C-alpha positions in Angstrom: 146.6 27.7 130.2 146.4 31.5 129.6 145.1 33.8 132.3 141.7 35.5 131.8 141.8 38.6 129.6 141.7 41.9 131.5 138.3 43.7 131.6 137.9 46.7 129.3 134.9 48.8 130.4 134.8 50.8 127.2 135.3 47.8 124.9 133.6 45.0 126.7 134.2 42.2 124.1 137.4 42.8 122.2 137.6 39.2 121.1 134.2 39.4 119.4 135.2 42.7 117.6 138.5 41.2 116.5 140.6 43.7 118.4 142.2 40.9 120.4 143.0 37.5 118.9 144.6 34.3 120.3 148.3 34.3 119.5 151.6 32.9 120.6 153.3 36.2 119.8 155.5 37.7 122.5 154.5 41.2 123.6 157.1 43.8 122.8 156.2 45.7 126.0 156.3 43.0 128.7 158.3 40.3 126.9 155.6 37.7 127.6 153.6 35.4 125.3 150.3 35.4 127.1 148.1 33.7 124.5 146.6 36.8 123.1 147.7 39.8 121.0 146.1 43.2 120.2 145.4 43.7 116.5 143.7 47.1 116.5 145.2 50.5 115.7 148.2 51.9 117.6 149.1 55.5 117.3 152.8 55.7 118.2 156.1 56.6 116.7 157.1 53.0 117.2 155.8 50.2 115.0 153.7 48.2 117.5 151.2 46.6 115.2 150.2 43.2 116.4 153.0 43.3 119.0 151.2 44.3 122.3 149.3 42.1 124.7 146.0 43.2 126.2 147.4 43.4 129.7 150.0 46.1 128.7 147.1 48.1 127.2 144.8 47.6 130.2 147.3 48.7 132.8 148.6 51.6 130.8 152.2 50.3 130.4 152.1 50.3 126.6 150.7 53.9 126.5 153.3 55.1 129.0 156.3 53.4 127.5 155.6 54.1 123.9 153.5 57.3 124.1 150.8 55.3 122.4 147.1 55.7 122.1 144.6 53.2 120.7 141.2 54.8 119.9 141.5 57.6 117.4 139.3 60.7 117.5 136.6 61.6 120.0 132.9 62.4 119.4 130.5 63.7 122.0 130.2 65.7 125.2 132.9 67.0 127.3 134.3 64.4 129.7 136.8 64.5 132.5 140.4 64.1 131.3 140.7 60.8 133.3 137.9 59.3 131.3 139.4 60.4 128.0 142.8 59.0 129.0 141.2 55.7 130.1 139.5 55.4 126.7 142.5 56.6 124.6 145.3 54.9 126.5 143.9 51.9 128.3 141.2 50.6 125.9 141.7 48.5 122.7 140.6 50.4 119.7 139.0 49.1 116.5 139.9 49.2 112.8 137.6 51.3 110.6 137.7 52.4 106.9 138.8 55.8 108.0 140.3 56.9 111.3 138.1 55.5 114.1 136.0 57.8 116.2 135.0 57.0 119.8 131.7 58.2 121.3 131.4 60.0 124.6 128.0 60.5 126.2 126.6 61.6 129.6 130.1 62.6 130.7 131.6 59.1 130.1 133.1 57.1 127.3 130.6 54.9 125.5 131.2 51.1 125.2 132.2 50.0 121.7 130.0 47.1 120.7 131.3 46.4 117.2 130.7 46.9 113.5 127.1 46.6 112.4 125.0 46.8 109.3 121.4 47.7 108.6 120.1 44.3 109.9 121.9 44.6 113.2 120.7 48.2 113.6 117.0 47.4 113.0 116.4 46.8 116.7 118.2 50.0 117.7 116.2 53.0 116.6 118.3 55.3 118.8 121.5 54.4 116.8 119.6 54.7 113.5 118.7 58.2 114.5 122.3 59.2 115.2 123.2 57.8 111.8 120.3 59.7 110.1 121.5 63.0 111.7 125.1 62.2 110.6 124.1 61.6 107.0 121.7 64.5 107.0 124.6 66.7 108.0 126.3 65.9 104.8 123.6 67.8 102.9 122.0 64.6 101.4 118.3 64.6 100.6 116.2 62.4 102.9 115.8 59.6 100.3 119.6 59.4 99.8 120.0 59.2 103.6 117.5 56.4 103.9 119.2 54.5 101.0 122.6 54.9 102.8 121.1 53.5 106.0 119.6 50.6 104.1 123.0 49.6 102.5 125.0 49.5 105.7 126.9 46.2 105.9 128.7 44.8 109.0 131.3 43.1 106.8 131.6 45.5 103.9 131.0 49.2 103.2 129.4 51.4 104.1 129.4 50.1 107.6 128.5 51.5 111.0 130.2 51.3 114.4 127.9 50.8 117.3 128.4 52.2 120.8 126.2 52.1 124.0 126.3 54.9 126.6 127.4 53.4 129.9 125.2 55.8 131.8 121.9 56.0 130.0 122.2 52.9 127.7 121.5 55.0 124.6 122.9 53.4 121.4 125.0 55.6 119.2 126.6 54.9 115.9 128.5 56.5 113.0 129.0 55.2 109.5 132.2 54.9 107.5 133.3 54.0 104.0 136.2 54.7 101.7 
């Protein structure tokens, strides 16, 4: 029997998002096969793809030993360095079409909820508004922006990545495609 997964405040369900999967693979960092392996991005000189367990990410061992980070770029308000380090070095990232971005809001890291499409966003007008502003910033006319929003697809592209502020519960999202 495997031990319970560590908690990740900024990525509350990494199994649902596919960042962590069941596996018998031995972790290159701790040398243990704990029943799960991290499958998301790893930014490091060493090739660590699909070779780290969630525990070595959660406690910072992997980041410290390999000078690794997991979450890509940052979007949002200024946050204390401790928060940025917790998100970047102790939180499972996610795979995106381009380099993933992580939202920060209300002085804290936002919780990543997963990839979403237009159907999943329908109940989250606050996230739709962040996407509308994003696409409007590309210089697109309003009808093209609305078309883009209507074609978002959780399992295809373009897709959106949904976050929730841990302080005010606002939903935030950005879209991505090749």
